[in-house]
C-alpha positions in Angstrom: 19.7 -44.6 -24.3 17.5 -41.5 -22.9 19.3 -40.2 -19.7 17.4 -36.9 -19.8 14.5 -36.9 -17.4 10.8 -37.2 -19.3 8.8 -33.9 -19.2 5.2 -34.1 -17.6 2.1 -33.3 -19.7 1.6 -29.8 -18.4 -2.3 -29.3 -17.4 -4.5 -26.9 -15.8 -4.1 -26.8 -11.9 -7.8 -28.0 -10.2 -9.1 -24.7 -8.7 -10.6 -26.6 -5.9 -7.9 -28.2 -5.0 -7.8 -29.2 -1.1 -4.8 -27.9 0.9 -3.2 -26.5 -2.0 -0.3 -24.5 -0.3 2.8 -22.0 -1.6 5.8 -24.6 -3.4 9.2 -24.4 -1.5 10.5 -23.5 -5.0 7.7 -20.2 -4.7 9.2 -19.4 -1.5 12.8 -19.4 -3.1 11.6 -16.9 -6.0 10.3 -14.9 -3.4 13.4 -14.4 -1.6 14.5 -12.1 -4.5 12.1 -9.6 -4.2 13.5 -8.9 -0.6 16.4 -7.5 -2.0 14.2 -5.6 -4.5 11.3 -4.2 -2.1 14.6 -3.4 0.2 15.9 -1.4 -2.3 13.2 0.6 -3.3 12.8 1.6 -0.1 15.9 2.3 0.6 16.1 4.8 -2.4 12.7 6.5 -1.0 14.3 6.8 2.4 17.0 8.8 1.1 14.5 10.9 -1.3 13.0 11.6 1.8 16.0 12.9 4.0 16.2 15.7 1.2 12.6 16.5 1.2 12.4 15.7 -2.7 9.0 14.5 -2.5 9.1 13.9 -6.5 10.2 10.5 -4.8 7.2 9.0 -4.3 6.6 9.1 -8.2 10.1 7.6 -8.4 9.0 4.8 -5.9 5.6 4.3 -7.1 7.4 3.4 -10.6 10.3 1.2 -8.9 7.8 -0.3 -6.8 5.3 -1.5 -10.0 8.4 -3.1 -11.7 9.4 -5.1 -9.1 5.7 -6.0 -8.7 4.9 -6.6 -12.1 7.7 -9.0 -12.1 6.5 -11.2 -9.4 2.8 -11.2 -10.4 3.5 -12.5 -13.6 5.3 -15.4 -12.1 2.9 -15.9 -9.8 -0.4 -15.9 -11.5 1.0 -18.6 -13.9 2.0 -20.9 -11.1 -1.5 -20.7 -9.2 -2.8 -22.2 -12.4 -0.3 -24.6 -14.1 2.9 -25.5 -12.6 3.8 -29.2 -13.5 6.8 -29.0 -11.2 9.2 -31.2 -13.6 13.0 -30.2 -14.4 12.3 -27.9 -17.5 9.8 -25.8 -15.1 12.1 -25.7 -12.5 15.1 -24.8 -15.1 12.5 -22.0 -15.7 12.1 -20.6 -12.6 16.0 -20.4 -12.2 15.6 -18.1 -15.4 13.4 -16.0 -14.0 14.9 -15.7 -10.8 18.4 -14.6 -12.4 15.7 -11.9 -14.4 14.4 -11.1 -11.3 17.5 -10.2 -9.5 18.6 -7.9 -12.6 15.3 -6.3 -12.0 16.4 -5.9 -8.2 20.1 -4.3 -9.5 18.0 -1.7 -11.7 16.1 -0.8 -8.1 19.2 -0.3 -6.2 19.7 2.1 -9.3 16.8 3.7 -10.2 16.3 6.9 -8.0 19.7 7.8 -9.6 19.2 6.6 -13.2 16.2 5.2 -13.9 15.0 2.5 -15.8 18.7 1.1 -17.6 19.1 -1.8 -19.8 19.8 -4.3 -17.0 16.3 -4.1 -15.8 15.3 -4.3 -19.7 17.7 -7.3 -20.3 16.1 -9.0 -16.9 12.6 -8.4 -17.9 13.6 -10.3 -21.1 15.1 -12.9 -19.2 11.8 -13.8 -17.2 9.4 -13.3 -20.6 11.5 -15.5 -22.7 11.4 -18.3 -19.7 7.7 -16.9 -19.1 6.7 -17.8 -22.6 8.0 -20.9 -22.6 5.8 -22.2 -20.4 2.6 -20.5 -22.3 3.6 -22.2 -25.3 3.5 -25.5 -23.3 -0.2 -24.4 -22.1 -0.7 -23.8 -25.7 0.1 -27.3 -27.0 -1.3 -29.5 -24.6 -3.7 -28.1 -22.5 -6.9 -28.3 -24.3 -9.3 -25.2 -24.2 -6.6 -23.0 -23.0 -5.2 -22.1 -26.6 -6.8 -18.6 -26.5 -5.3 -17.3 -23.0 -1.6 -18.9 -23.6 -1.6 -17.6 -27.3 -2.1 -13.8 -26.3 -0.3 -14.5 -23.0 2.5 -15.0 -25.4 1.9 -12.3 -28.1 1.9 -9.8 -25.4 4.9 -10.9 -23.6 6.9 -11.1 -26.6 4.9 -7.1 -27.8 5.7 -5.6 -24.3 9.6 -6.9 -24.5 9.9 -5.6 -27.6 8.5 -2.3 -26.9 10.8 -1.8 -24.0 13.9 -2.7 -25.6 12.5 0.0 -28.2 12.3 2.7 -25.5 16.2 2.5 -24.5 16.6 4.1 -27.7 13.9 7.1 -27.7 15.0 10.9 -27.0 15.1 11.0 -23.3 12.7 14.0 -24.1 10.1 11.3 -24.9 10.8 8.5 -22.6 9.3 9.6 -19.5 5.6 10.6 -21.3 6.1 6.7 -23.2 7.1 5.2 -19.6 3.7 5.8 -18.5 2.1 4.9 -22.0 4.1 1.2 -21.4 2.8 0.9 -17.9 -0.4 1.6 -18.7 0.2 -1.4 -21.7 1.5 -3.9 -19.2 -1.7 -3.5 -16.8 -4.0 -4.2 -19.9 -2.5 -6.9 -21.4 -2.7 -9.6 -18.8 -6.7 -8.9 -18.6 -6.7 -9.0 -22.5 -5.1 -12.2 -22.4 -7.3 -13.7 -19.4 -10.5 -12.7 -21.0 -10.3 -15.4 -22.9 -10.0 -18.2 -19.8 -9.5 -16.7 -16.4 -11.1 -18.9 -14.1 -7.8 -21.2 -13.6 -6.6 -20.1 -10.3 -6.8 -21.1 -6.8 -8.4 -19.1 -4.7 -6.7 -20.2 -1.3 -3.3 -20.3 -2.9 -3.6 -16.8 -4.5 -4.4 -15.4 -0.8 -1.3 -17.2 0.5 0.8 -16.0 -2.1 0.0 -12.4 -1.5 0.0 -12.9 2.3 3.6 -14.4 1.8 4.4 -10.8 0.0 2.8 -9.1 2.7 4.9 -10.1 5.1 7.8 -9.4 3.0 7.0 -5.7 2.9 6.2 -6.2 6.6 9.7 -7.3 6.7 11.0 -3.7 6.0 9.3 -2.1 8.8 10.9 -4.8 11.1 14.6 -3.7 9.3 13.4 -0.1 10.3 12.9 -1.1 13.7 16.1 -3.1 13.6 17.7 0.2 12.4 16.2 1.9 15.1 17.7 0.0 17.9 21.1 0.2 16.4 21.2 3.9 16.3 20.4 3.8 19.7 22.9 1.8 20.8 25.7 3.2 19.1 24.8 6.7 19.9 25.6 7.0 23.8 23.4 9.8 24.4 20.7 7.6 24.0 19.0 6.7 27.0 17.9 2.6 27.7 14.4 4.5 27.9 14.6 5.6 24.1 15.4 1.8 23.4 12.6 0.4 25.0 9.5 2.9 24.5 10.5 4.2 20.9 11.6 0.5 20.0 8.7 -1.5 21.2 6.4 1.5 19.8 7.5 0.9 16.1 7.6 -3.0 16.8 3.5 -3.1 18.0 2.9 -0.4 15.1 4.5 -3.4 12.4 2.8 -5.9 14.2 -0.4 -4.3 14.4 -0.4 -4.3 10.8 0.2 -7.6 10.5 -2.9 -8.5 12.8 -5.2 -5.9 10.8 -4.3 -7.7 7.2 -4.6 -10.9 7.9 -8.0 -10.5 9.9 -9.7 -10.3 6.4 -10.2 -13.7 5.0 -9.0 -12.9 1.5 -9.0 -16.8 0.9 -12.6 -17.4 1.9 -13.8 -14.4 -0.1 -11.9 -15.3 -3.3 -13.3 -18.8 -3.0 -17.4 -17.5 -2.0 -17.2 -14.9 -4.0 -15.0 -15.6 -6.9 -15.6 -13.1 -9.7 -14.0 -12.5 -13.4 -12.8 -9.3 -12.3 -10.9 -10.6 -9.6 -7.4 -10.8 -11.5 -8.0 -7.2 -11.9 -9.4 -6.1 -7.9 -7.4 -8.6 -5.8 -4.2 -8.8 -7.8 -4.0 -5.2 -8.7 -5.3 -3.8 -5.8 -2.8 -5.2 -3.6 -0.3 -3.1 -5.8 -1.6 -0.1 -3.3 -1.3 -2.0 -0.6 2.0 -3.1 -1.0 3.7 0.1 -1.8 2.0 1.9 1.1 3.5 -0.7 3.7 6.9 -0.4 1.9 6.8 3.7 2.0 5.4 3.2 5.5 9.1 1.1 6.5 11.2 3.8 5.2 8.9 6.4 7.1 10.3 3.9 10.1 13.6 5.1 9.4 12.8 8.6 9.1 11.6 8.3 13.0 15.3 7.2 13.3 16.9 9.9 11.9 14.3 12.4 13.4 15.4 11.1 16.7 19.1 10.2 16.6 18.8 14.2 14.6 22.5 12.7 13.2 22.2 12.3 9.6 19.8 15.4 8.5 19.1 18.3 10.8 16.0 19.0 8.7 14.2 15.8 9.8 12.6 16.8 12.5 9.8 14.6 14.8 7.1 16.7 13.3 8.3 16.3 9.9 8.6 12.4 10.4 5.7 11.5 11.9 3.6 13.6 9.2 5.0 11.0 6.6 4.8 8.1 8.9 1.0 8.6 9.1 0.6 9.4 6.0 2.0 6.2 5.0 -0.2 4.4 7.6 -3.5 6.2 6.5 -2.6 5.0 3.1 -2.2 1.4 3.9 -5.7 1.7 6.0 -7.4 3.1 3.2 -6.3 0.8 0.2 -7.0 -2.1 2.9 -10.4 -1.1 3.6 -11.4 -0.1 -0.3 -9.8 -3.4 -1.3 -11.7 -5.2 1.4 -15.4 -3.3 0.9 -14.9 -3.9 -3.3 -14.6 -7.5 -2.8 -17.0 -8.6 -0.2 -20.2 -6.2 0.0 -21.2 -8.2 3.4 -18.7 -5.4 4.9 -20.6 -3.5 7.2 -17.9 -1.5 9.1 -15.9 -0.5 6.8 -16.5 3.2 7.1 -17.4 3.4 10.7 -13.7 1.9 10.9 -11.6 4.4 8.9 -13.5 7.2 10.4 -12.4 6.3 13.6 -8.8 5.7 12.6 -8.6 8.7 10.5 -9.1 10.4 13.5 -6.9 8.5 15.6 -4.2 9.6 12.8 -5.0 13.0 13.0 -4.9 13.2 16.4 -1.7 11.7 16.4 0.7 14.0 14.5 -1.0 16.9 15.9 0.1 15.9 19.2 3.8 15.3 18.0 3.5 18.8 16.1 2.2 20.3 19.5 5.5 19.2 21.4 4.7 15.6 22.5 7.5 13.3 21.7 7.4 11.2 18.6 7.5 8.0 21.0 3.9 8.9 22.6 2.3 10.0 19.2 3.3 6.2 17.8 1.8 4.8 20.8 -1.0 6.7 20.0 -1.9 5.4 16.3 -1.7 2.1 17.0 -5.3 2.6 18.0 -6.2 3.1 14.9 -5.1 -0.6 13.1 -6.3 -1.9 16.6 -9.9 -0.4 16.1 -10.2 -1.8 12.5 -9.0 -5.2 13.2 -12.0 -5.0 15.9 -14.6 -4.1 13.9 -12.8 -6.2 11.0 -13.5 -9.3 13.2 -16.8 -8.4 14.4 -17.5 -8.7 10.5 -15.9 -12.0 10.2 -18.0 -13.1 13.5 -21.0 -12.2 11.1 -20.1 -14.1 8.0 -19.4 -16.8 9.9 -22.9 -17.2 11.8 -24.9 -16.6 8.6 -22.2 -19.0 6.3 -23.4 -21.2 9.2 -27.0 -20.7 9.1 -27.0 -21.2 5.3 -25.4 -24.6 5.8 -27.7 -25.7 8.5 -30.6 -24.3 6.1 -29.2 -26.3 3.3 -28.7 -29.5 4.9 -32.2 -28.8 6.4 -33.5 -29.0 3.1 -31.7 -31.7 1.9 -32.9 -33.7 5.1 -36.6 -32.8 4.2 -36.0 -34.1 0.5 -34.8 -37.4 1.8 -37.6 -38.0 4.0 -40.5 -36.9 1.2 -38.8 -39.0 -1.2 -38.9 -41.8 1.3 -42.3 -41.2 2.3 -43.1 -41.2 -1.8 -41.3 -44.6 -2.1 -43.9 -46.2 0.6 -46.7 -44.8 -0.3 -46.2 -45.9 -4.2 -45.9 -49.6 -2.7 
């Protein structure tokens, strides 16, 4: 008697499936990356406390390691996801591998990539290859993308294992070479078959990771409030004015990001290079947001002036504005490249840049960082307003186009009916 539940036959998910949403399993998987993002942001914060600006490069590499693992799982789940017991156990292994990667991120700023991170990737990739093998065997027309993915994943993992044994003098240049290979492999694999993903599902998945990364900013605000409460010299006004300004900044960035209808853009403007543009472009959006969370912790350090006397308010404000500017630029570029109907990108970005510069100058001239942050809020607010105007224009154009199509169809039906009566 067979007591093992039968496996579902894996199939390509319908890319036009209505009401496609993230599964609870995907949400559980994302929780691992709350830990990983927090570890990367914390490492950057400690480097910035020491004025070690090479920490930015270390942070970018660390963030790439965690983001690359999340991306691999997410794009496969959007295209296939049979949701049977074997797939769930496969995701369990990928979660365990991700936790090992997150553990490596905790020590990455001191020790770099170690065996635990490489092993975590190995566990993830073996589980992923088992699913791609199912695709290769069972999904008609998808053998090439599945075969290339399996070959690419196993080759990359073998290369990373070899990297552990390279001489220290060539590990760093080899690291960047292998990162380039990581970026090119999915493009090569999906060049054979790149249409099997759901636009609204992918937009939601990336939006959920955006919220996770924004959570690092929320954590920074929470640390600020806790520091003020512990510090008996802090006035109640500091908690209210500075704390609320930091919350408002995080809130404004959330509003700005979700003003852009990425799901609709992907659905209407679907192209083969969306994997590269939308998927890879978001790396910079996520990284700048996570780095901004680190800068919010610096604001607390500058105000309390307890952890490091060299962290002044102009220093903290300058780094915060750099992160804010980086996020606004990358988000604007992504929006402009993905949708050619975007007409207010340059105007919005120029105004936002002026406000960011003015905010920093006011703090550098002696104004409290609290007021500088309140002023900087105008940057994402103005961009949100301009982007919303574009959205209304897009909606009007879409409505007009739909009406024209409906009108043409009605005319066609009338002409057909007239022709029918004349014929008889």
